[in-house]
Every structure is written in structure tokens, then in C-alpha cells.
N, C-alpha and C positions, 0 to 999 in steps of 0.2 A: 504494500500500500504506500502510495506516495505521500509526502508531507501535505500536499494540497488536498488529497483525498481525506486524510485524517482530520484536517482542519474543517473541511466541509461537513464531514460526518458528525463531528462534535457540535458544529453550529446547528445542524438539523435536529440533533437530539436535545440540545439546550432549548431550542425554540419549539419543540414538540411538533415538528413538521413531519409529514408523511415521507417515508424512505422508499424510493422507487425500487422496482425489481432488479434494476441493473446493479444494485449494491450487493446482490447475493453472491455473484462471482468474485467480487472484490473481497468480501468478508470470508467466503468459503470457496477459495479457488479450486477448480477441478484438478484431478490428477494429471500429471504430464502425460502426453502421448508416448507410445512405445518408442517412436522416433519422430523427429521433426527437424525442419531446416532452421538452424539457429544462426542469427547474425545481429550485428549492432543496429540498434534503433527499431527493433521489432516490437510493435505495440500489440496489446491485447485486442481481440476482435470487438469486445464490448466497448472499449475506449474509442476505437475507430468509429463505430456507429454513433456513440454518444457525443464525441467531440467534433464530428464533421458538421460544418455550418451549412444549413439548408438556406439557400438564397431564393428569394421570390423570382418568379418568371415574369418579366415585363414584356407584353406583346409589342412587337415592332411593326410587323406587317403581315397581313393575311393575303395569300395568293388564292383567289377563288373564294366562294362563299362557304363558310364552315358548315359542317354537318350538324345535325341535331345532337347526336350522342358522342361524336368523336371527330377530331380533325388531327391530321398528322402533324408532328412537331419537329422543327429544326431549331436547336438551341445553341446559341453562342455563349460559351463560358467554360469554366473549369468543370470537367465532367464529374469529379467527386462531389462538389457542392450541388451541381444540378441533379445528380442521382439521389442525393439525400432529400431533395425536394420531391422528386418522383416517388421516393419511398413514402413520404408523407401522403402523396396522392393515392398511393396503393392502399394505405391504411384507411383513408377516407372513402374508399370505394370509387375513386375517380380514374384509376388505371386498371382497366379490365379488358379481356379479350371478347370476341364476338359471342362466345358461349357463356360469358359471365364470369369466367375464372379470373381471379385477381392476379395482377402482375403482368409480366411479359412472357410469351411462349418461347421465344428464341432470343438469345444474345449471341451476336458475332462481334468480336473485337480483333483488330489488327494493330496492336500497340507498337510503339517504337521498340525496336529489338535490342537496343543498348549494346550493340556489338562494336561500336567505335570503328566501323569500317565505312568506306565511301561507296555510294551508289552513283551510277551515271544517270543524269536526267536529260531534259531537253537541251539541245544546243551544246551537248558534251559538257555541261556544267555538272558540278557535284550536286546530287539530289539532296542528300541530307547526311548528317553524321550525328548519332545520338551522343548527348553530353553526359547523361546520367548512366553510371555503370555500377556493378557490384551491389552491395547491400542497399544503397540508396535507391537504385532502380527497382530492386526486388520489393522493397517496402512501398515505393510509389505504386507499383502494380498491385501488390497485395491489398492495399487499402481499397482499391477500386474493385478488386475481385470480391471482397467481403460485401460491399454494397450491391454488386451485381447479383450475388447469391440471394440477397434479401429481396431484390426486385423480381427475380425469376419466379414464375408460377410453379406450383408443386409438381406439375407434370412437364415442366419445360426443360430445354437443352441449352447448353452454352458451348460455343466453339471459340477457341482462342488460337489465333494465327501467329506462328513463331518461326524463327529460323533455327539453325542447328546449335548456335552458341549459347542460348539461354533456355532452350526447351527442357533440359534436364532439371534445372532449378525450378522452373515454373511448374513442371510436373509434380514436384514435391509440394509446392504451395497449393496446387489444385487438389492434391490428395488430402491435405490438411483442411482446406476450406470446404470442399464439396464431399469429401469422403472417398477413400480409395475404391470402395465398393461401387461408387457411382461413375467410375471411369469406364468409358465405352470403347473409344478408339483413339489411336494415333494415326491420322491420315497423312499420307505422304503425297504432296503435290509435286509432280515431276513435270518440268518444262524445259524448253531449250531457248536460250536467248544469246545474242552476241555478247561476248565478254573477252577481255584481254587474256591471252593464253598464259597460264602459270605452269611452268614445267616442274615445279617443286612439289605439287600435290594434285589430286584428282579435281576436276572442275566441279564447281558447286552448281547444281541444277535442280535443287529441291528445296521446298519449304515443308513445314508440317503443321497440322491442325490438331489440337487436343480437343476431344469431345467428351463432355461430362453431362450427366443428368443431375437434376435437383434432388430427385428421390427415385426409389425403385418403381414408382408408378408413372414413369415418363412415357411420352408419346414419341414414336419413331415410325416414319413412313419410308420403306425401302424405295430406292431410286432405281429405275430401269432405263435402258436406252435401246433403241432398235438396231439390230444387226442387219446388214444388207448382203451378207455372204452366207447363204444357207448351206452350201456344200461344206465349207470350212466349219460351220457350226455343228453339222451332223457328225463330223469326225471327232469332235470333242466329247460328245455323248454325255453331257452334263444333265443333272436333274433340273427341270424348270417347271414353273406352274403357270406361265403366261405364254400364249401362242397366237399366231395369226397365219392364215392360209394364203399362199401366193402361188401364182402360176410361173413356172420356169421351163426353159427348154433344155432338153438333154443334148448329148453330143450328136445325136441323129436328127436334131431339129424338132423332135416331138415335144408337145407341151404336156406337162403333168403338174398336178397339184402337190404342194409340199408345205408342211407346217414348219415355220421358223419361230423362234422364241426370242423374247427380249432379254438382254443381258442385264444382270443386277450389278450395280456399281459396288465395287469393293473398296478397300482402304488405300488403294493406289490410284490417284487421280492424274491422268495424263492430259493436261490442259495446256495448250500453247500460251506462251506469254503474249502480251499485247504488242502486236507489231506496229511499226512506224506509220503504216497507212490504214490501220484498223479504224472502223467507224466509231468505236467506243473510246479511242485514245483521246486523252485530255491533256497530255504532257504534265500531269500532276505527279510528283514524286511518289513512288510506291503504290501507284494505282494497281488494283487487282482485277483480273478478268471477270466479267459478269457470269461466265460459266461456272466459276467456283461458287459464287453466291446462289446461282441457280440450284445447284445440288444441296447446298447448305439449307436454304430456305424451304425447299420442297421436302427435305427429310424431317423437318421439325414442326411444320405449321400447316394449317389449312387456311382457306380464305377467311379473312377477318381477324386472324390472330395478330398479336402485336409483336413486332420485331424491333430490337434495340441494338444500335451500334453506338458505343460511347466514344469511339475514336473514328468519327465518320469520314475524315479525309476527303477523298474525291467524291464520296457519296455512292459507291457501287452498291452497298447493301440497300440503301434507300431506293435507288433506281430499280433494282430487281424486285424488291418488296412491292413497289408500286406496280410493276408489270404483272405481278401475280395476285394483286388484289389484297395484299396484307396491309394491316395498319403498321405505321412505323414511327420511331423516334430516333433522331440522330443528334449527337452532341459533338461539338468540336470547339477548341479554344483558339483556332486560327481564323482570322477574317478571310484569308485567301480560300480556305476550305469552304467557308460559308458561302462566299460568292460563287465558287466553282460548283457547289451542290445546287445552289439556286438556279444557275444557268442550266445545269444538267437536267434538273427535274422539269424545267419549262420547255425542254427540247427533246423529250424522250421519244424513242421509237419502240414499237410494240415487241420486237423480237430481241432475244438475247444477243449481245454484241452490238446493240443499238442499230439494228437493221429493220427493214419493213416500214409499215405505215406509221405516221405520227400518232402518239398516244396522248390523249387528253388527261393530264395529271389531275388527280383528285385534290381538293383543297388542302393546303397545309399552311401553318403559321410559323413565323420566325419569332423567336424570343431572345431577349437578353437575360443572362443569369450571372449577376455579379458586377456588371457594368451597365449603369442605368442612365436614362435620359431624364434629368431632373426637371426639365421644362414640361415634360408630359406628366410627371408626378404632380406638379403644381396645378394641373388642370383637373385633378381628381376631386370628387366630392369629399366631405369630411369623413364619412364612413369608410370610403375606399382608401383615403389617406391613412386613417387610423389602422385599417387592416394591413396595409402595406408596411407601415412603420413597425407594427408588432411582428410581422413576418421577418422584416429586415434584420431586426435585432434579436430574433429567436425568443420572442416573449409568448407566454401563455395568455390567451385572451380570457381574462377572468376579472371583470370589474369588481371593485370593493372599496370600502371607505375606511380610513384611519383618522381619528380625531376630526371628523367632519370633512376631510380632504378626499376627493374622489381620485382613485387610481384605476388604471385600465387593465392591469394584469400583473404577471410575475416574470422575472428573468433571473435564473439561477437562485430561485427562492426569495428574491427581493422584489419589492413593489416597484411598478413601472407607471409613470404618468406620461401620457401623450398630450403635450401642450396644445390646446385648441386655438391655434393662431387665426383660424377662420371666424371664430365667434366674434360677434360685434363688440363685446366688451373688451376683447383681447386685440382688436385691430391696432396695429402699430405698437403693441405692447412689447416690452422687453423682459427677459429673464435676467435679473440682476442678482448680485450677492445678497441684497436685501430680500429678494423674492425667496431665495433659498432659506434665509433665516426665518421668514414668516412661515414657510412650510414646516420647518423644523420645530418651531414653537407649537404648532398644532399636532404634529406627529410624534416628535421626540424619538425615543428609542423603541417605540411600539412596532415600528416597521422593520426592526433589525438594524444591522450595522451598514447596510447599503440601500440606496434608493436611486433609481434611474429616471432621468427626465429626457424625453425625446422631443425635439422641436427642430424647425428649420435653423440652419447655422446662424443666419443673421439675427435670429431672435435672441440669442444669448449675448449678454453685455459683458462677458468676461471670456478670456482666452484659454484658461486652464481647463484640463479635461475633467477635473473634479474639484469639489470644495468640501473640506472637512468641517463639520460643526459638532462640537463635543466628540463623541465616539462614532458618529455616523458620517459616512462618505456619500456625497451626492454627486453622481456621475452625470455629465452633460453629453448626451448622445446626439450629435449634430447630423442633420440631413441637409445637403450632401456632405458626407464625411465618412471616412473609413473607421471602423470600430477600433478603439484605442488598444494598444498592445497589451496593457495590463490585464485585460479581460480574457486573454487566451494564452495558451502555452507557447505558441509559435508566433513570431512576428509576421506581419502582413507582407505579402508579395503580390504583385500585379501580374495579370496575364501579359505575356511577352510575345510580340509579333516578330517574325524573322526579318533580318536585314539582308539575307542572301538565301539562295535556293537550297543550299546545303542544310540550312537550319529549319526548313519548313516543318519537319516532323520531330523537332526536338521535344523531349518530355518537358511539359510545362505544368506547374502547379501553383494555383492562386489561392490565397487564404484571405477571406474577408470579401469586401465589396468596394466598389468605387463608382464615381459618377463621370459621365461623359463631359469632356471639355474640348471644344473645337480648337485645334492648333492654330496658331497665327501663321498665315501663309502669304508670301509675296512671290510673284513669278512673272516671267516674260515669255512670249511665244514668238515663233517665226519659222522660217525655213532656211536651210543651208545645204551646201554641197561640200562634203569633206572628202579627203583623199581616199580613193577606193570606192566611193559611191558612184553608181551609174546614173542616179537621178537625185534630185533634191529630196531632202527628208525634212519632216516637221520636227520641231523641238519645243519642249517646255523647260525653260531655265529656272530652277528653283533658287531664289535669292534669300528668302527667309522662311524658316520652318521652325517654330518654337512650340513646344508642348510641355505640359507639366502635370503629372498625375497627382490627384488628391492624396493618394496613398503615400505614407511617409516611409521612404527607404533611404538608408545611408548611402547606397550606391546609385541613387537616382541621377540620371543624366540631366544636365541643364544646358541652356544656351541655344545656339542656332544650328539647325540642320542635323545634329547628331542624334536626335530622337526619331528621325525618319526611319520607317521600316520598309515601305514599298509604295509604288504608285501603280494603281490599277486603272486601266483605260477601257472605255466603251466607245468605239469609233462611230457608232450610229445610234446615239441615245434617243429613245422614244419618250418624249416628255408627256405624252398622253397616257401611256401605261405606267410611267414612272418606275420602270423596272431597270435596274442596272444589269446590263448584259456583258459580262466580262470578255474582253478580247485579248488583252495583253497584260502581262505583269512585269514590272521593272523593279528590281530590288535595290535597296539603298547602296549596297556595296558597289554594284555596277554603275549606279547613277553618280556616285562620288568619283569613281575612276574616270567618268566621262565629263568631269568638270561640273557636276550637279545638273547635268542635262538629261532629260528623258527624250530619246530620239526614236522616230518611227517613220515608216513609209506612209505616204499620203494618198496612195492609189485607192484605198477603200474607205476613206473618210466620208461620213455622212454629213448631214446639215449641222448637227450638233455633236460635240465630243464631250463626254463626261469623264473627268479625271478625279479619282479618289486618292488623296494623299493620306496615307495611314501611318500613325506613329507606333512606337514599340509597345504602347499600352492598349492599343485597339481603338483609339480615338481617330476620327476622320475629319478632314477638311475637303469639301466637295466643291468643284467648280465646273460650270457648263461653258464650253468654249465654242465659238462659232467657227465653222470651217474656213471662213474668209481670213482668219488670223494665220492660216497656214498656206495662203495663196490659192485656196480653192474657191471656185464659184459654185453657185447653186446649180445642181444637176437638173436635167429636164424632168426626171422622175419626181424630184423634190418640188419643182415649180408646179407640176401637174397635180401633185397631192395637195399643195396649198390652194390651187385654183378650185379643186373639188370641195375643199373645206368651205370656201367662201360661198359657193353655190348652195 
């Protein structure tokens, strides 16, 4: 038991408060397993669940009209915190499959492999290189696996996609978390792709997928595929239970009927890697073929079941789930991933490999989890504001009075007040040190040794995070503001966006929450012809880019340009649909080498170009640029479209 746990238990007992069931394993720890993976920094499962911060989901945009009982979810944020929120939804009966089973039927994750090796991406650049390795990576993943187990329905399955360097350690973690008896398969994905020849060892052309069930009552649907060589099949003489009759010609040209059978997929999956000209290729690092997810999803779900991918990346899981009529939830901490997925879902084709006719995507909503738009919060009604504030700071909604003072709930056993800044009598009111003193005179020590007051940041008339009166500490929880460090074991970290393609799939872990601040941006546009260019190219010269996260970090970057992560471009922005359709990505590392210029061809520019300047914390500065700024004139199609609008 930690010193903090002892202190909290003493406080609960002294104040005669109810002790939650989670304390059972603290006071009476279970016997150690016969064997387990031991490493530095390994937390107890109960602590992981209890200490993970559940952050509210703030709707950003809905694509299509939402369904009555369900809409698919794309979440931008740290997946651990987002999954804790989904777990609360499961407990409340808001996360269910079509048959009413709580939780999600299938989880597929393709986490960063933490191998510290380089992958080749588009344009021969380094795709990514994992930064977290060893015990730090294991615990990073283990925390998420614990939450994933809780989210899985009792009859659900989980696939975890790995390479050969960490699969042995992750297998031990999966045995601990899900139970060795629930291990079903290690699937080998065999592929062939171009790679530099290494004469010192065998070429690496496989990945593996570990398949586990939540319990012994899991659902599994065998996958079959059609064989087109009946003669070869008959020679094998295998037992099969599915067959179809076809007409074939023998060597003499005579037609005869023969039964051929569908082959069952086993644990060796020979699926080609995504080729350079494949229709499904997105040039997103570590993108996986749709055929892999075809078999994954069909093996574990029926139409209407919920599929979750907590490392959504390029969105392959979500795209295939959409094609098969499954409900889906995707989470990713990268803005590039979110924009890639958004474009992919709005341009789906019906067949696997993104072939065939266009598929009309069912409605889905984009949410922020942990990085919020404060301007939208200010538009909420008082009741909605109160609800969001309680969620944001992990408070229990339980109104009560102490000494005639109204409180809204409890946080860590202490009373919480949501200051109603919207009420007429509080308009333009300030929370001063005198206000705290007045509350204390009424409440005294009857509310314990801690009291929390939540209000807009500008409402507080003092800068310190808390004020001590006698033996009571009054905490000022400001919105927008990140929760102060003292209230948690770990310091806060922000979501980090990559500055080069190699870092796209870095392991990222955010603790707490923050609020969107639009970076300061100054730029110039034009065209130029550099040495080696066959034609003039357009450019955006970044002169000023300043951003500052609300979150307090000792290593936080300040100043001009160095907080830039990337610039995303939509060359033909449709301001009617107001949907950003990603065309090109330019990383800060390359932009800096080019003299802070974003350079691109002008052949495919439309009437309006949308440029999104992204900082390392996920904040955006957006500008809409006319094609004329790059020496282009309105095309005939554009003028015709404008003329049609006028009519």
C-alpha cells in the first residue's frame, strides 16, 4: 500500500465515508500468479482502471444525419483516456451491440511495435521509428490492454497486430490480462514487399496477430474462400462441409458435373502487401491491407456488432467495418490520422481493396477527447455547462448542502461547487480570496480538508491554484485550464503531433486535458521556379508561427516556428460542404530545410486552397487561399459552376 493510499484510507475512515470495492484488493491483495512478466513501473490493474482520467467527448462535426440509437464514432485524443470514457458509457448502457450485448464485439489494434527500426514510407522517407522501448513500452500497452478487456463484450474477441521483436513479451501480458486459457491463435501474416537485401540474416516477410477471447463463451465464425482449381482440390482429399457444383470439361472435351469445396482459412494468412499502385494505398505509414481486416472482422462479428480500433491510423479497420455493415469506433491521437480517416470514409468503394462502386458511408461523428474548443463550451446552457464541468474534473454528480452553501457533487470524496457564472446575480462576479473566506465561514471543516471550486478562468481574482484557510484547502479548478499537478500522481503531458514522417506512429500518451488555442500565423504566397523544376511551383512562406499550450510543461517549446508540426493542404476546398479533403502533407522538418516554404505543383489547384497549419499540441491555424495568389485563373468549370449558382 502506498503512502497516499494509507492517507486516503485513514481520511475515509475518520470521516465515516463509504469505502469503494476497489479497496478490497489493496487491503487483501490476491496471491501472485504462478509466473508473470515483471518489470519496472508495472502498476496494478485496479490502479490503472481507477487512476485513468475519463475525459468528456466534445462533438466537433457530424458527417450525415445521426441514427436514432447509434452513430459511428471517430475520436481524436489519447486512447487511454477516451477508452475510460467509453467504459463509463458501457456501464451506463450506452455502448451496446445490435443484439443488446454491452461492450464491443471485436477489438483490433495495430500499436507501434517499439522495435526502434526504420520503415520506408512514401517518397523513400523514413515512415516512423518508435521512441518508447523496453518496460516503458510494455506498460504503455498494458494499461491500454486492461481497459480494452473491460470494454470487450463477454463473448467478444481481440486481435493485436505485432511484429517479431515484441510479440513474445506481449504474449505474456495477454496471458496475464485475458487468461492463458483464452488464447486462441497466433496468426502469421506472410507477405512479400520490396526491401533492401540483408545478407546477414533471412529476410523479414511476416507479421503476427495474437487472438484472444474475453471468456470461454466467445463467438467465432470460420472464414472460407472459394477455390477455382477442382482437380488440385480433389487430390488433397480433405474433409469439408461446404460444397458447390460446377461444370468442367475433361481432357476429351466432355462436360461433367463436379463438386468443389470452399477452403477454410487457417492461421497462415498469405496476403500481399499494399502495392504502389493499389487503389487502397494512402501513403500512410504502416497502413495494413483491407484483406487482413476482412478476415478479422468476419471471424468475430455479425452485422450491427461494434468494432473498436484504438490505434486507428489510416482507418483500415473502420473502412472495412463500414463495408460490412458493422458499427465502429476509432481512436487516434494524431491529427494526420484523423484527416486521413475522414477522407477515406467519405470516398469508400464497396469492394475490399477499395474497388467497385462508391459506397455511401453511414453517419459518423468526430469528437475531441482531451483537447477542447472553449468557444463552443461557452455556448452551452447552464445545465450542459455544469454536466461538462463535472465530467471534466471527474466529479460525482450529487448535489448537497453544507452550512447552507449549495455544492454540486464530490471529487475524491471532497465537495465540489460549480460556480454559476451565468446566473444574473453572478454576472461579472469574481471569485476573490474574500469569497473563499465567506464560504469557509459557512462550511468550516464540515466538508473535510479539501473543497473544489470550478469556474471559468477569468472568474477567479487570484492566480494561485489553491488557498488554505485554517486546515482546509480550497482548490481553484479553472476552465480552460489543465488540472493542477498536485491532484495526480503523474505530471501532465500534451498530445504531441509529429514534425517528420518518421514520427507519425510514435507512442504518445497524454495525461489530463487542454483547450484549443489558435496559433499566431503570418505567411506569404507566390510562385517560383527553382533549379531542377520543369515548371513553376506554388509556395507558402511561413514567416510567423507561434503557439503555446495551456498545459504546463518544463520542456515546452516557445517562440517562433519551432512549435510547427505539419501543414496539410486541400487543393480544391469545397466551402459548401465545409469538409477538409486532405491532398498533401508537409512536415515541419522538411519545411524548415526548404527555408520554411511549403512548395507544391499548381496543375491541380482548384478555386480555393485550404491550408491547415498544425502545431505539436494539435492546435490548428486554418487559412483559405485563392488560386489567383499562385498565378492561376478561374477555370471554365469553376466559372460555369458559379454561373449555375446565380441562376
